[in-house]
One Martini backbone bead per residue (centre of mass of N, CA, C, O) as a GRO file, in nm:
protein
  391
    1MET     BB    1  13.266   6.336  18.313
    2ILE     BB    2  13.383   6.060  18.437
    3ARG     BB    3  13.300   5.735  18.458
    4PRO     BB    4  13.295   5.436  18.596
    5LEU     BB    5  13.450   5.172  18.396
    6SER     BB    6  13.499   4.897  18.267
    7ARG     BB    7  13.693   4.754  18.039
    8THR     BB    8  13.490   4.573  17.897
    9ALA     BB    9  13.275   4.783  17.841
   10LEU     BB   10  13.453   4.974  17.674
   11ILE     BB   11  13.527   4.779  17.452
   12LEU     BB   12  13.244   4.726  17.356
   13ASP     BB   13  13.179   5.018  17.278
   14ILE     BB   14  13.408   5.051  17.069
   15VAL     BB   15  13.324   4.813  16.884
   16GLY     BB   16  13.042   4.908  16.824
   17ALA     BB   17  13.114   5.183  16.702
   18ALA     BB   18  13.291   5.074  16.470
   19LEU     BB   19  13.070   4.916  16.333
   20LEU     BB   20  12.888   5.148  16.282
   21PHE     BB   21  13.082   5.305  16.104
   22VAL     BB   22  13.132   5.091  15.886
   23ILE     BB   23  12.831   5.060  15.797
   24LEU     BB   24  12.715   5.365  15.768
   25THR     BB   25  12.912   5.535  15.595
   26PRO     BB   26  12.889   5.406  15.309
   27PHE     BB   27  12.586   5.480  15.281
   28SER     BB   28  12.615   5.776  15.309
   29VAL     BB   29  12.797   5.818  15.056
   30ALA     BB   30  12.635   5.653  14.833
   31PHE     BB   31  12.319   5.772  14.886
   32TYR     BB   32  12.374   6.088  15.025
   33GLY     BB   33  12.609   6.181  14.901
   34PRO     BB   34  12.820   6.241  14.689
   35GLY     BB   35  12.686   6.125  14.366
   36ALA     BB   36  12.376   6.042  14.396
   37SER     BB   37  12.300   6.226  14.123
   38GLY     BB   38  12.560   6.160  13.921
   39VAL     BB   39  12.777   6.318  14.032
   40GLY     BB   40  13.066   6.365  14.125
   41VAL     BB   41  13.278   6.294  14.371
   42ASP     BB   42  13.339   6.465  14.666
   43GLY     BB   43  13.599   6.490  14.870
   44ALA     BB   44  13.501   6.693  15.091
   45GLY     BB   45  13.234   6.545  15.140
   46VAL     BB   46  13.350   6.278  15.232
   47ALA     BB   47  13.519   6.394  15.464
   48ALA     BB   48  13.270   6.500  15.619
   49VAL     BB   49  13.129   6.239  15.668
   50ILE     BB   50  13.363   6.096  15.816
   51VAL     BB   51  13.403   6.304  16.043
   52ALA     BB   52  13.110   6.284  16.144
   53GLY     BB   53  13.115   5.981  16.203
   54LEU     BB   54  13.346   5.991  16.411
   55LEU     BB   55  13.212   6.170  16.614
   56MET     BB   56  12.950   6.018  16.660
   57CYS     BB   57  13.078   5.735  16.723
   58GLY     BB   58  13.257   5.835  16.943
   59GLY     BB   59  13.028   5.899  17.128
   60VAL     BB   60  12.930   5.615  17.163
   61ALA     BB   61  13.197   5.496  17.283
   62ILE     BB   62  13.158   5.730  17.538
   63GLY     BB   63  12.867   5.728  17.660
   64ARG     BB   64  12.929   5.582  17.942
   65LEU     BB   65  13.184   5.738  18.034
   66ALA     BB   66  13.111   6.037  17.870
   67PRO     BB   67  12.818   6.192  17.810
   68GLY     BB   68  12.912   6.485  17.757
   69LEU     BB   69  13.126   6.441  17.537
   70ALA     BB   70  12.932   6.294  17.345
   71LEU     BB   71  12.745   6.540  17.293
   72VAL     BB   72  12.961   6.717  17.168
   73ALA     BB   73  13.042   6.532  16.937
   74ALA     BB   74  12.760   6.518  16.804
   75TRP     BB   75  12.736   6.820  16.748
   76ALA     BB   76  12.984   6.844  16.576
   77GLY     BB   77  12.897   6.648  16.351
   78ALA     BB   78  12.639   6.796  16.273
   79ILE     BB   79  12.771   7.061  16.186
   80ILE     BB   80  12.941   6.940  15.961
   81GLN     BB   81  12.709   6.828  15.801
   82MET     BB   82  12.562   7.102  15.753
   83SER     BB   83  12.808   7.245  15.622
   84ALA     BB   84  12.786   7.030  15.369
   85SER     BB   85  12.474   7.010  15.295
   86PHE     BB   86  12.347   6.775  15.451
   87GLY     BB   87  12.126   6.560  15.517
   88PRO     BB   88  12.003   6.299  15.626
   89LEU     BB   89  12.176   6.024  15.774
   90PRO     BB   90  12.277   5.717  15.892
   91ILE     BB   91  12.473   5.834  16.111
   92ASP     BB   92  12.242   5.969  16.296
   93LEU     BB   93  12.200   5.725  16.482
   94ALA     BB   94  12.415   5.813  16.691
   95ILE     BB   95  12.255   6.044  16.821
   96LEU     BB   96  12.045   5.870  16.964
   97MET     BB   97  12.252   5.715  17.140
   98VAL     BB   98  12.360   5.969  17.291
   99LEU     BB   99  12.088   6.055  17.420
  100TYR     BB  100  12.059   5.797  17.573
  101ALA     BB  101  12.316   5.829  17.745
  102THR     BB  102  12.242   6.097  17.888
  103ALA     BB  103  11.990   5.965  18.037
  104ALA     BB  104  12.120   5.707  18.169
  105TRP     BB  105  12.441   5.824  18.263
  106GLY     BB  106  12.410   6.106  18.333
  107SER     BB  107  12.403   6.370  18.486
  108ARG     BB  108  12.196   6.608  18.559
  109ALA     BB  109  12.300   6.811  18.355
  110VAL     BB  110  12.322   6.613  18.112
  111LEU     BB  111  12.036   6.534  18.104
  112TRP     BB  112  11.924   6.824  18.030
  113TRP     BB  113  12.105   6.871  17.788
  114GLY     BB  114  11.971   6.636  17.626
  115PHE     BB  115  11.684   6.755  17.620
  116GLY     BB  116  11.758   7.017  17.480
  117SER     BB  117  11.881   6.880  17.230
  118ALA     BB  118  11.612   6.747  17.135
  119LEU     BB  119  11.463   7.015  17.091
  120PHE     BB  120  11.675   7.186  16.935
  121GLY     BB  121  11.746   6.972  16.719
  122GLY     BB  122  11.469   6.954  16.591
  123LEU     BB  123  11.453   7.251  16.504
  124VAL     BB  124  11.718   7.256  16.330
  125ALA     BB  125  11.630   7.025  16.135
  126ALA     BB  126  11.377   7.156  16.020
  127VAL     BB  127  11.496   7.419  15.914
  128TYR     BB  128  11.720   7.304  15.744
  129MET     BB  129  11.541   7.136  15.547
  130VAL     BB  130  11.379   7.382  15.441
  131ALA     BB  131  11.617   7.610  15.395
  132VAL     BB  132  11.854   7.415  15.258
  133ASN     BB  133  11.723   7.150  15.125
  134GLY     BB  134  11.433   7.201  15.007
  135VAL     BB  135  11.178   7.021  15.077
  136SER     BB  136  10.950   7.276  14.996
  137SER     BB  137  11.008   7.358  14.723
  138GLY     BB  138  10.757   7.548  14.542
  139SER     BB  139  10.580   7.616  14.770
  140THR     BB  140  10.389   7.751  14.967
  141GLY     BB  141  10.381   7.903  15.271
  142TRP     BB  142  10.177   7.700  15.393
  143ASP     BB  143  10.325   7.442  15.309
  144GLN     BB  144  10.600   7.507  15.449
  145LEU     BB  145  10.479   7.524  15.730
  146THR     BB  146  10.360   7.235  15.740
  147THR     BB  147  10.621   7.085  15.684
  148GLY     BB  148  10.792   7.206  15.919
  149THR     BB  149  10.610   7.100  16.142
  150LEU     BB  150  10.632   6.801  16.075
  151LEU     BB  151  10.938   6.789  16.104
  152LEU     BB  152  10.957   6.887  16.398
  153VAL     BB  153  10.794   6.660  16.520
  154LEU     BB  154  10.957   6.421  16.420
  155SER     BB  155  11.235   6.508  16.535
  156VAL     BB  156  11.154   6.521  16.828
  157LEU     BB  157  11.040   6.238  16.856
  158ALA     BB  158  11.308   6.090  16.785
  159LEU     BB  159  11.492   6.229  16.996
  160GLY     BB  160  11.300   6.191  17.248
  161PHE     BB  161  11.277   5.880  17.249
  162ALA     BB  162  11.575   5.830  17.311
  163TRP     BB  163  11.573   5.988  17.584
  164VAL     BB  164  11.341   5.832  17.727
  165CYS     BB  165  11.474   5.551  17.721
  166GLY     BB  166  11.715   5.646  17.898
  167LEU     BB  167  11.541   5.730  18.143
  168LEU     BB  168  11.424   5.454  18.206
  169TRP     BB  169  11.685   5.309  18.259
  170ARG     BB  170  11.769   5.495  18.493
  171VAL     BB  171  11.534   5.401  18.674
  172VAL     BB  172  11.617   5.105  18.679
  173LEU     BB  173  11.899   5.146  18.801
  174ARG     BB  174  11.809   5.285  19.057
  175ALA     BB  175  11.626   5.057  19.165
  176ARG     BB  176  11.858   4.853  19.183
  177SER     BB  177  12.028   5.019  19.383
  178ASN     BB  178  11.821   5.046  19.607
  179ARG     BB  179  11.772   4.745  19.643
  180SER     BB  180  12.060   4.673  19.717
  181ALA     BB  181  12.092   4.861  19.955
  182GLN     BB  182  11.849   4.741  20.116
  183LEU     BB  183  11.963   4.445  20.137
  184GLN     BB  184  12.220   4.532  20.286
  185ALA     BB  185  12.088   4.670  20.528
  186GLU     BB  186  11.930   4.423  20.619
  187SER     BB  187  12.170   4.236  20.662
  188LEU     BB  188  12.317   4.415  20.870
  189ALA     BB  189  12.084   4.415  21.070
  190ALA     BB  190  12.059   4.118  21.113
  191GLU     BB  191  12.344   4.069  21.218
  192GLU     BB  192  12.333   4.263  21.458
  193GLN     BB  193  12.096   4.125  21.598
  194GLU     BB  194  12.250   3.856  21.632
  195ARG     BB  195  12.483   3.966  21.801
  196VAL     BB  196  12.309   4.075  22.030
  197ARG     BB  197  12.168   3.816  22.108
  198ILE     BB  198  12.419   3.653  22.174
  199ALA     BB  199  12.538   3.857  22.379
  200ARG     BB  200  12.291   3.830  22.570
  201ASP     BB  201  12.304   3.532  22.624
  202MET     BB  202  12.590   3.526  22.730
  203HIS     BB  203  12.538   3.706  22.971
  204ASP     BB  204  12.321   3.549  23.109
  205ILE     BB  205  12.475   3.286  23.148
  206VAL     BB  206  12.748   3.384  23.274
  207ALA     BB  207  12.643   3.564  23.504
  208HIS     BB  208  12.472   3.355  23.650
  209SER     BB  209  12.682   3.125  23.689
  210LEU     BB  210  12.899   3.302  23.833
  211ALA     BB  211  12.723   3.379  24.075
  212VAL     BB  212  12.684   3.091  24.181
  213VAL     BB  213  12.975   3.013  24.205
  214ILE     BB  214  13.066   3.231  24.402
  215ALA     BB  215  12.870   3.166  24.624
  216GLN     BB  216  12.963   2.868  24.670
  217ALA     BB  217  13.266   2.929  24.716
  218ASP     BB  218  13.226   3.089  24.970
  219GLY     BB  219  13.079   2.881  25.134
  220ALA     BB  220  13.305   2.661  25.107
  221ARG     BB  221  13.521   2.824  25.253
  222TYR     BB  222  13.374   2.856  25.528
  223ALA     BB  223  13.300   2.532  25.556
  224ALA     BB  224  13.562   2.358  25.545
  225ALA     BB  225  13.627   2.337  25.858
  226ALA     BB  226  13.342   2.277  25.997
  227LYS     BB  227  13.182   2.164  25.705
  228PRO     BB  228  13.276   1.956  25.470
  229GLU     BB  229  12.997   1.854  25.348
  230MET     BB  230  12.920   2.142  25.241
  231ALA     BB  231  13.158   2.180  25.053
  232THR     BB  232  13.099   1.934  24.875
  233GLU     BB  233  12.816   2.033  24.785
  234ALA     BB  234  12.924   2.302  24.660
  235LEU     BB  235  13.109   2.178  24.449
  236GLY     BB  236  12.880   2.028  24.299
  237THR     BB  237  12.728   2.279  24.212
  238ILE     BB  238  12.953   2.407  24.055
  239ALA     BB  239  12.983   2.187  23.845
  240GLN     BB  240  12.697   2.190  23.737
  241THR     BB  241  12.686   2.488  23.653
  242ALA     BB  242  12.937   2.475  23.463
  243ARG     BB  243  12.819   2.271  23.265
  244GLY     BB  244  12.571   2.427  23.178
  245ALA     BB  245  12.725   2.674  23.071
  246LEU     BB  246  12.901   2.522  22.865
  247SER     BB  247  12.669   2.421  22.693
  248ASP     BB  248  12.551   2.690  22.620
  249VAL     BB  249  12.804   2.814  22.491
  250ARG     BB  250  12.827   2.596  22.269
  251LEU     BB  251  12.565   2.662  22.134
  252LEU     BB  252  12.636   2.961  22.056
  253LEU     BB  253  12.886   2.881  21.885
  254THR     BB  254  12.723   2.716  21.684
  255GLN     BB  255  12.562   2.960  21.580
  256LEU     BB  256  12.802   3.114  21.472
  257ARG     BB  257  12.884   2.897  21.259
  258HIS     BB  258  12.572   2.815  21.229
  259ARG     BB  259  12.276   2.956  21.046
  260GLN     BB  260  12.027   2.751  21.029
  261GLY     BB  261  11.965   2.762  21.346
  262ASP     BB  262  11.824   2.727  21.646
  263GLY     BB  263  11.826   2.634  21.948
  264PRO     BB  264  11.720   2.554  22.237
  265GLN     BB  265  11.501   2.716  22.448
  266PRO     BB  266  11.389   2.852  22.710
  267THR     BB  267  11.119   2.785  22.941
  268LEU     BB  268  10.888   2.753  23.189
  269ALA     BB  269  11.003   2.469  23.267
  270ASP     BB  270  11.293   2.597  23.355
  271LEU     BB  271  11.237   2.768  23.624
  272GLU     BB  272  11.286   2.558  23.845
  273ALA     BB  273  11.595   2.527  23.788
  274LEU     BB  274  11.653   2.826  23.840
  275PHE     BB  275  11.564   2.833  24.139
  276ALA     BB  276  11.755   2.609  24.228
  277GLN     BB  277  12.012   2.771  24.178
  278VAL     BB  278  11.946   3.000  24.373
  279ARG     BB  279  11.935   2.822  24.626
  280GLN     BB  280  12.222   2.719  24.607
  281ALA     BB  281  12.337   3.025  24.651
  282GLY     BB  282  12.145   3.112  24.925
  283ILE     BB  283  11.858   3.173  24.798
  284GLU     BB  284  11.511   3.238  24.882
  285PRO     BB  285  11.252   3.251  24.676
  286ARG     BB  286  10.949   3.428  24.652
  287ILE     BB  287  10.681   3.279  24.490
  288THR     BB  288  10.436   3.423  24.260
  289VAL     BB  289  10.129   3.292  24.096
  290ASP     BB  290   9.897   3.561  23.990
  291PRO     BB  291   9.787   3.439  23.758
  292THR     BB  292   9.775   3.173  23.564
  293PRO     BB  293   9.822   3.032  23.292
  294PRO     BB  294   9.566   2.972  23.037
  295GLY     BB  295   9.817   2.863  22.863
  296GLU     BB  296  10.026   2.862  22.589
  297PRO     BB  297  10.268   3.053  22.546
  298PRO     BB  298  10.474   3.210  22.363
  299GLY     BB  299  10.802   3.151  22.308
  300ALA     BB  300  10.903   3.442  22.330
  301ILE     BB  301  10.788   3.490  22.615
  302GLN     BB  302  10.923   3.269  22.766
  303LEU     BB  303  11.211   3.369  22.714
  304ALA     BB  304  11.181   3.644  22.838
  305VAL     BB  305  11.104   3.553  23.120
  306TYR     BB  306  11.352   3.395  23.179
  307ARG     BB  307  11.571   3.611  23.133
  308ILE     BB  308  11.469   3.822  23.330
  309LEU     BB  309  11.479   3.645  23.584
  310GLN     BB  310  11.773   3.571  23.564
  311GLU     BB  311  11.893   3.852  23.587
  312ALA     BB  312  11.754   3.941  23.849
  313LEU     BB  313  11.867   3.711  24.024
  314THR     BB  314  12.160   3.778  23.973
  315ASN     BB  315  12.150   4.052  24.111
  316ALA     BB  316  12.064   3.944  24.387
  317ILE     BB  317  12.318   3.775  24.434
  318ARG     BB  318  12.525   4.014  24.410
  319HIS     BB  319  12.348   4.259  24.590
  320GLY     BB  320  12.201   4.105  24.790
  321ASP     BB  321  12.062   3.957  25.123
  322GLY     BB  322  11.838   3.713  25.040
  323ALA     BB  323  11.577   3.882  24.952
  324VAL     BB  324  11.314   3.749  24.738
  325ASP     BB  325  11.059   3.868  24.511
  326VAL     BB  326  10.830   3.683  24.301
  327HIS     BB  327  10.605   3.806  24.041
  328LEU     BB  328  10.335   3.649  23.848
  329ALA     BB  329  10.103   3.781  23.595
  330TRP     BB  330   9.854   3.607  23.395
  331LEU     BB  331   9.706   3.775  23.172
  332PRO     BB  332   9.520   3.779  22.891
  333GLU     BB  333   9.727   4.026  22.751
  334ARG     BB  334   9.946   3.973  22.985
  335VAL     BB  335  10.273   3.993  23.155
  336ASP     BB  336  10.375   4.029  23.492
  337ILE     BB  337  10.693   4.139  23.637
  338GLN     BB  338  10.828   4.093  23.975
  339VAL     BB  339  11.136   4.206  24.133
  340ARG     BB  340  11.243   4.180  24.479
  341ASN     BB  341  11.529   4.325  24.654
  342THR     BB  342  11.751   4.357  24.901
  343VAL     BB  343  11.974   4.611  24.980
  344GLY     BB  344  12.250   4.699  25.092
  345ARG     BB  345  12.364   4.992  25.224
  346GLU     BB  346  12.653   4.968  25.062
  347GLN     BB  347  12.477   4.888  24.816
  348THR     BB  348  12.436   4.893  24.457
  349GLN     BB  349  12.196   4.923  24.173
  350GLY     BB  350  12.231   4.996  23.876
  351SER     BB  351  12.077   5.104  23.548
  352GLY     BB  352  12.348   5.081  23.339
  353GLY     BB  353  12.387   4.798  23.289
  354HIS     BB  354  12.384   4.521  23.096
  355GLY     BB  355  12.156   4.375  23.230
  356VAL     BB  356  11.937   4.585  23.210
  357ILE     BB  357  11.961   4.627  22.911
  358GLY     BB  358  11.883   4.336  22.841
  359MET     BB  359  11.601   4.334  22.963
  360ARG     BB  360  11.484   4.565  22.800
  361GLU     BB  361  11.527   4.428  22.525
  362ARG     BB  362  11.357   4.182  22.570
  363ALA     BB  363  11.092   4.342  22.609
  364GLN     BB  364  11.103   4.507  22.331
  365LEU     BB  365  11.095   4.254  22.130
  366VAL     BB  366  10.778   4.190  22.236
  367GLY     BB  367  10.646   4.487  22.311
  368GLY     BB  368  10.747   4.589  22.583
  369SER     BB  369  10.840   4.665  22.927
  370LEU     BB  370  11.100   4.817  23.152
  371GLN     BB  371  11.181   4.853  23.501
  372ALA     BB  372  11.466   4.984  23.699
  373GLU     BB  373  11.480   5.036  24.049
  374ARG     BB  374  11.528   5.219  24.346
  375GLN     BB  375  11.331   5.150  24.656
  376GLY     BB  376  11.512   5.232  24.889
  377VAL     BB  377  11.608   4.903  24.995
  378GLN     BB  378  11.500   4.839  24.712
  379PHE     BB  379  11.501   4.644  24.416
  380VAL     BB  380  11.320   4.694  24.107
  381VAL     BB  381  11.155   4.476  23.874
  382HIS     BB  382  10.950   4.577  23.590
  383ALA     BB  383  10.736   4.380  23.365
  384SER     BB  384  10.558   4.418  23.040
  385LEU     BB  385  10.397   4.156  22.844
  386PRO     BB  386  10.258   4.084  22.545
  387ILE     BB  387  10.031   3.799  22.439
  388GLY     BB  388   9.744   3.774  22.400
  389GLU     BB  389   9.641   3.485  22.273
  390VAL     BB  390   9.624   3.174  22.402
  391ALA     BB  391   9.626   2.816  22.363
   0.00000   0.00000   0.00000
């Protein structure tokens, strides 16, 4: 029955309705009320006009707050007006505004009650003006019927026009609300995608770097006593890997603070540095590229290839026994990636970790697919990414 409405809007409605009452009521009394025909002003008639005006304008005042109650008030004012044998008055303009409110802000039930009121109200007004006010008195029956039909059409058109205008405004408000909700949903989706992307990049960077650091630290610990020079070399590799990871993490944190744009992303030119890090961790990947890229692949494809290889090689460092085969096939319409590494008998590489999920998401973001599964003693990662025509 009562809609949420700001205090400012309610005050404006009340002030507007009060001005409407102050302006229209005197005209109703002076020109259409008692005394308009030169007869003395009837106090009861004036009171009826004032009460009807208060009810109708009161309906205007609460039209946005409670359209259903406003419709009841307008009907009550109209009944009082007809009970005093008055025809159409200037204060009846408030009825049109109430019908507008029922269509614009009313609930579904109030909306259709307003529509019914426009039709039934037009019929009542036409019958009342013909039967009570004697609009066509002295005319023949056919003339009275013609006049009544014309009055019915005019009354329904006037009341219906107000209701239709409110309905159109209702459609506009609903379209605005839907658009606002759509924009909010798109904003939330974009923010969620950004968080997922940054989390995925963070995982790729940290997991790979830590895998290299752990492998080098283990090697340095074993070689510290027998070959100190190898331990020193391993410590240098650890420092270099940690600095690179720290730089990448700082870049991601900068993107979190400033959304103006992304920093530089890895490309195919960075793969050699990635393979060098893997070799420093004690694994010698056997790399095959056949056929080679026919041109410059799109940046998104280069990033996806880099990140998928980075994660697959990280898993090989953590779970494999040192044997890794990497095969890249740059076909005209797609690139196929396959990474195979032997897994120790007591070791497993599940397909439900964050790394595999991240690789699969990388592939799906560019329209490709990825499968990661154990085949006998090997763990195989196979991805296929569409590239279309390259420059």
